RORO-921675 format. One record per residue (C-alpha): y, z, x. Coordinates in steps of 0.1 Angstrom, whole numbers, padded with zeros to 4 digits, always signed. Example, Ala and Ser with C-alpha at 12.3 -4.5 7.8 and 13.67 -1.06 7.14 Angstrom:
-0045+0078+0123-0011+0071+0137
END
This chain:
+0422+0875+0425+0438+0906+0411+0435+0912+0373+0456+0937+0354+0444+0950+0321+0410+0939+0307+0395+0915+0283+0399+0879+0289+0405+0869+0253+0425+0839+0245+0462+0838+0234+0472+0851+0200+0482+0825+0173+0518+0816+0173+0534+0816+0139+0566+0798+0128+0560+0769+0152+0577+0735+0152+0558+0706+0166+0534+0730+0182+0560+0750+0201+0574+0785+0196+0604+0782+0173+0636+0803+0177+0664+0804+0152+0696+0820+0141+0706+0824+0105+0735+0804+0090+0761+0830+0101+0747+0830+0136+0730+0864+0134+0693+0873+0136+0675+0898+0116+0696+0928+0122+0703+0918+0158+0737+0912+0174+0752+0878+0172+0741+0868+0208+0705+0882+0207+0678+0856+0201+0647+0863+0181+0614+0845+0177+0604+0836+0141+0569+0847+0147+0546+0874+0132+0558+0908+0144+0538+0921+0173+0527+0952+0154+0511+0930+0127+0490+0908+0149+0453+0909+0151+0445+0933+0180+0417+0911+0192+0442+0886+0206+0458+0890+0240+0486+0872+0259+0477+0861+0294+0502+0857+0323+0495+0838+0355+0514+0847+0387+0511+0817+0410+0533+0829+0439+0533+0861+0459+0556+0887+0445+0569+0919+0461+0556+0952+0447+0574+0970+0419+0564+0948+0389+0529+0960+0382+0537+0990+0361+0558+0968+0338+0525+0955+0324+0504+0987+0329+0515+1001+0295+0509+0968+0276+0473+0965+0266+0479+0932+0249+0490+0915+0281+0466+0905+0308+0479+0893+0342+0460+0872+0367+0472+0863+0402+0462+0830+0418+0484+0819+0447+0484+0788+0469+0472+0765+0441+0476+0727+0442+0491+0709+0413+0457+0698+0400+0443+0733+0404+0472+0748+0385+0468+0721+0358+0432+0732+0354+0441+0769+0350+0473+0768+0330+0459+0759+0295+0445+0795+0293+0479+0812+0298+0510+0818+0276+0532+0830+0306+0537+0817+0341+0556+0836+0368+0566+0818+0400+0589+0821+0430+0599+0791+0450+0566+0779+0463+0551+0767+0430+0566+0734+0418+0564+0735+0380+0561+0698+0374+0560+0679+0341+0523+0674+0347+0518+0712+0348+0540+0718+0318+0521+0692+0298+0488+0708+0308+0501+0742+0296+0493+0737+0260+0497+0774+0253+0526+0781+0275+0555+0800+0259+0575+0812+0288+0580+0804+0325+0597+0831+0347+0613+0824+0381+0615+0855+0403+0649+0846+0418+0682+0828+0408+0676+0791+0412+0652+0772+0389+0652+0739+0409+0614+0741+0412+0609+0741+0374+0613+0709+0354+0638+0724+0329+0641+0693+0307+0603+0691+0302+0600+0728+0295+0628+0726+0270+0613+0696+0253+0581+0714+0248+0597+0746+0235+0589+0767+0266+0614+0794+0274+0625+0794+0311+0639+0826+0325+0653+0838+0359+0663+0870+0375+0700+0867+0385+0708+0902+0395+0681+0911+0421+0698+0898+0453+0734+0907+0444+0736+0939+0465+0716+0926+0494+0739+0895+0497+0770+0917+0494+0758+0941+0520+0750+0912+0544+0786+0899+0539+0800+0933+0548+0777+0934+0578+0791+0900+0589+0827+0913+0585+0819+0942+0608+0800+0922+0633+0828+0896+0635+0854+0923+0640+0836+0943+0666+0815+0915+0683+0783+0935+0678+0757+0908+0683+0775+0895+0714+0779+0929+0729+0743+0938+0722+0731+0906+0740+0754+0914+0769+0741+0950+0774+0705+0937+0772+0713+0912+0799+0722+0942+0821+0760+0937+0818+0787+0962+0809+0817+0942+0796+0837+0966+0774+0871+0948+0777+0855+0914+0769+0843+0926+0736+0874+0944+0724+0875+0940+0686+0898+0944+0657+0899+0969+0627+0893+0960+0591+0918+0986+0580+0949+0970+0565+0936+0935+0570+0936+0909+0542+0903+0896+0529+0904+0864+0509+0875+0861+0484+0868+0826+0472+0846+0832+0442+0845+0865+0422+0811+0864+0406+0785+0892+0410+0784+0891+0448+0821+0885+0453+0830+0916+0432+0805+0937+0450+0820+0927+0484+0854+0936+0470+0842+0970+0460+0829+0977+0495+0859+0962+0512+0882+0987+0494+0864+1015+0513+0879+0999+0545+0914+0999+0528+0916+0961+0531+0940+0941+0510+0921+0919+0486+0931+0884+0475+0908+0863+0453+0904+0831+0434+0881+0823+0406+0892+0803+0375+0866+0821+0354+0879+0857+0361+0908+0872+0342+0937+0891+0357+0925+0922+0340+0891+0920+0354+0904+0913+0389+0927+0944+0387+0897+0966+0381+0887+0958+0416+0922+0959+0431+0921+0921+0436+0952+0900+0434+0945+0866+0420+0962+0839+0440+0959+0802+0448+0938+0786+0475+0969+0780+0496+0979+0816+0494+0945+0827+0505+0945+0803+0534+0980+0813+0544+0976+0851+0542+0939+0860+0548+0927+0875+0580+0891+0870+0568+0879+0844+0543+0846+0851+0526+0829+0824+0504+0811+0832+0472+0814+0801+0452+0788+0776+0439+0784+0743+0458+0797+0717+0434+0817+0685+0440+0851+0703+0440+0839+0730+0465+0820+0708+0489+0836+0710+0523+0861+0735+0509+0866+0748+0544+0876+0717+0564+0903+0705+0589+0929+0703+0561+0924+0738+0547+0919+0754+0581+0952+0740+0592+0968+0760+0564+0952+0793+0577+0968+0818+0600+0958+0816+0636+0928+0838+0644+0913+0837+0609+0876+0847+0606+0853+0829+0582+0822+0843+0565+0797+0822+0545+0767+0838+0529+0768+0815+0498+0761+0778+0503+0760+0757+0535+0779+0727+0521+0810+0748+0515+0820+0743+0551+0825+0711+0571+0807+0723+0602+0823+0697+0625+0858+0708+0614+0849+0744+0618+0836+0738+0653+0869+0721+0663+0889+0749+0648+0869+0774+0669+0873+0754+0700+0910+0752+0695+0914+0789+0689+0926+0784+0653+0895+0803+0641+0887+0835+0660+0851+0836+0647+0826+0827+0620+0796+0844+0605+0771+0820+0589+0740+0828+0569+0737+0793+0553+0741+0758+0568+0745+0722+0557+0709+0716+0569+0684+0744+0569+0671+0752+0594+0700+0738+0615+0691+0714+0644+0682+0732+0676+0711+0715+0694+0737+0723+0667+0769+0729+0686+0780+0758+0664+0750+0778+0674+0761+0776+0710+0795+0791+0704+0798+0828+0713+0823+0832+0685+0797+0823+0659+0773+0848+0644+0742+0832+0628+0714+0845+0606+0686+0825+0590+0696+0827+0553+0689+0864+0549+0711+0870+0518+0682+0880+0496+0659+0891+0524+0656+0928+0517+0627+0948+0504+0647+0961+0475+0660+0927+0465+0626+0912+0464+0613+0941+0444+0642+0939+0419+0637+0902+0412+0600+0907+0408+0604+0936+0384+0632+0919+0364+0612+0887+0358+0582+0907+0348+0602+0926+0322+0617+0894+0309+0583+0877+0305+0568+0908+0289+0597+0910+0264+0593+0873+0255+0556+0876+0249+0560+0907+0228+0587+0890+0207+0615+0913+0218+0650+0900+0224+0650+0885+0258+0677+0883+0285+0684+0857+0313+0669+0828+0294+0680+0794+0307+0671+0772+0278+0663+0793+0247+0677+0774+0217+0698+0793+0193+0701+0770+0162+0680+0769+0131+0661+0737+0133+0671+0729+0097+0707+0724+0108+0701+0712+0143+0705+0674+0137+0737+0680+0118+0753+0702+0144+0739+0685+0175+0768+0660+0181+0793+0688+0178+0774+0709+0205+0780+0680+0229+0816+0677+0218+0822+0714+0222+0808+0714+0257+0829+0684+0267+0861+0700+0253+0853+0731+0274+0847+0710+0305+0879+0691+0299+0898+0724+0297+0884+0736+0331+0895+0704+0348+0930+0704+0333+0940+0740+0333+0957+0760+0360+0956+0797+0367+0930+0823+0358+0914+0825+0323+0924+0853+0300+0914+0842+0265+0895+0814+0248+0901+0807+0211+0877+0784+0193+0889+0771+0159+0865+0753+0136+0879+0732+0107+0862+0712+0080+0826+0711+0070+0815+0723+0105+0828+0758+0097+0801+0763+0071+0774+0763+0098+0767+0789+0124+0795+0784+0148+0783+0809+0174+0763+0781+0191+0793+0759+0192+0814+0786+0208+0786+0791+0233+0787+0753+0241+0825+0755+0247+0820+0785+0270+0792+0766+0288+0815+0737+0294+0843+0760+0307+0821+0782+0329+0795+0758+0343+0819+0745+0370+0829+0779+0382+0795+0793+0392+0761+0782+0406+0744+0805+0382+0726+0785+0354+0750+0787+0325+0736+0777+0291+0745+0783+0255+0723+0814+0256+0741+0833+0284+0776+0817+0284+0793+0843+0262+0778+0872+0282+0790+0855+0314+0825+0851+0300+0827+0887+0288+0815+0900+0322+0845+0882+0338+0869+0899+0314+0877+0868+0293+0884+0874+0256+0866+0850+0232+0877+0846+0197+0868+0824+0167+0886+0812+0136+0876+0789+0107+0897+0770+0081+0899+0738+0062+0916+0706+0075+0934+0680+0054+0929+0650+0077+0895+0654+0094+0860+0663+0080+0854+0682+0111+0877+0693+0139+0871+0716+0169+0902+0730+0186+0899+0751+0217+0928+0771+0231+0927+0784+0266+0952+0810+0278+0955+0815+0315+0978+0834+0338+1000+0803+0341+0998+0784+0308+0983+0780+0273+0966+0747+0266+0952+0734+0233+0927+0706+0229+0914+0692+0195+0885+0669+0192+0861+0654+0167+0831+0631+0164+0835+0596+0148+0803+0584+0133+0773+0601+0147+0781+0604+0184+0815+0590+0193+0832+0621+0208+0870+0617+0207+0900+0637+0219+0924+0640+0190+0953+0662+0203+0964+0676+0237+0987+0705+0230+1012+0691+0204+1007+0654+0213+0983+0633+0193+0962+0611+0216+0929+0596+0205+0907+0590+0236+0870+0588+0243+0856+0619+0258+0832+0604+0283+0827+0594+0319+0855+0592+0344+0889+0599+0329+0925+0600+0342+0948+0622+0322+0986+0619+0328+1017+0635+0314+1047+0611+0317+1082+0602+0305+1082+0579+0275+1100+0550+0291+1093+0513+0293+1070+0499+0320+1048+0530+0325+1016+0514+0313+1022+0482+0333+1030+0501+0365+0999+0523+0362+0977+0492+0354+0990+0476+0386+0983+0507+0407+0947+0509+0393+0942+0472+0398+0954+0474+0434+0928+0502+0439+0901+0479+0423+0896+0504+0395+0887+0489+0361+0901+0504+0329+0874+0507+0303+0896+0522+0276+0930+0539+0272+0949+0559+0247+0986+0568+0244+1005+0595+0226+1040+0609+0226+1060+0638+0213+1093+0621+0206+1107+0587+0215+1119+0589+0251+1104+0624+0255+1071+0636+0269+1040+0614+0266+1003+0616+0273+0981+0588+0286+0944+0589+0290+0925+0562+0309+0887+0558+0308+0879+0542+0341+0847+0528+0356+0848+0549+0387+0866+0579+0402+0900+0574+0418+0905+0587+0453+0927+0617+0461+0951+0594+0478+0954+0573+0447+0961+0604+0426+0988+0615+0451+1003+0580+0449+1005+0581+0411+1019+0617+0411+1048+0605+0433+1060+0581+0407+1093+0592+0391+1080+0589+0355+1049+0611+0361+1050+0649+0353+1014+0654+0364+0981+0636+0367+0945+0650+0368+0911+0634+0371+0883+0645+0348+0845+0638+0349+0825+0644+0317
END
């Protein structure tokens, strides 16, 4: 055991608690006591006024890289204990004496452990993912969960560039050849990065760092990320394009996107067929982004000149995995964050975050920190869900790259703090564009980092007690969605652009733009029936008689891509999109 600081006194009393848990709040206008509109504060006794005989205790239950120790050295009111390799029962026995818990990936923070942590105020994860922490249980008990998102950005970006160079110059293969007492210079003739086109799928932290480094090789940069504005992309000399344009033009394709339903098997036979001959693929993001069987066939046919993989569908991959046998494939064992510096950064970052939380300072990188005064929470709660669903609906309907989001609040809802509602909208818009945990706490910061302008407005409304309208401006279009809550929790779409259409915002939805002509509803009902898809609810709206109309079907299960293509081919259909809320 290593103990930092001295003492051993129990945790200090927590003031301003609700149901025994630390309470956080924002005032009615969304601002804390002199803090900015997006800084969260604890409604607890200021640290300087506490009884000095009380001390906060932090337990570190996994091995951390060095670099974090001095974060606590200057804090005499925080004591740190290290106990690693604990079983669940052992951790349950220890955790009641601690206000803070820091883990990496080995410790599974289960509901049983969280329940035992009667004094826990904060759980910190030294890394990006928080899959090993029961977030719902922690949130329910008022425990703040934080992570360290920036630590491995540089290391993953540098590994990606190393993969680019290795693919271009056959470095691993040539090394193996020389070590085998061979001298095969002509066999390992490579290509230059200079003047080649790099397609970046995903422009988050890592993607932009890769772009910055690729510019040094004078590569042409193409990118796609619905959460990045044109202005932000231009700062990195990236041209925002479509998937098809990347596939058609890129000499190298590097993946930096989250693994979600829409990106699973993004690189597959269909997309590889669209690529130019001799394309090279790099994946240091998520294994499931590539259909490995299709990639193998493309390599065997010569369509793909080479691939560099740090992640795999199954980790570790099977020993007899055919991709590992191909000389064109470079493989590493998930080394994206495996640098001394990255491990030190994530350890230090989470130590600083936990320290700040325990000392009642504004904290960053919180996953679940609530930001609504409990006095108004029940009133605003249905609209938080509504706002998030409107944001998610926008993401699934819009085309192009986001530039601006305008949130308009009308009716009684405008009298409350609307900042949390805007954060919920942003969470809905952004969550599908990244694998970083996006919550109402960090959503606005995430949007601003991507160069997306966020605006709010408030006004009265003659027809609805409460109405939320969200306008999204992209590089291709401007879309407006208005919605409200009927009763206490019946979330309803009210208007899409300038067409009134009252539809339930839940489950699987099919949204269509069509000509207002007779027989449309019947034809679509027949098509869905033939596909054995049941219609749970539907709503219709039109602009003018015989003009443009909108239909929304709530269906019991998702329609296939083939079904959507079939519907889109009908003469009376302008467009059709599928939504899951």
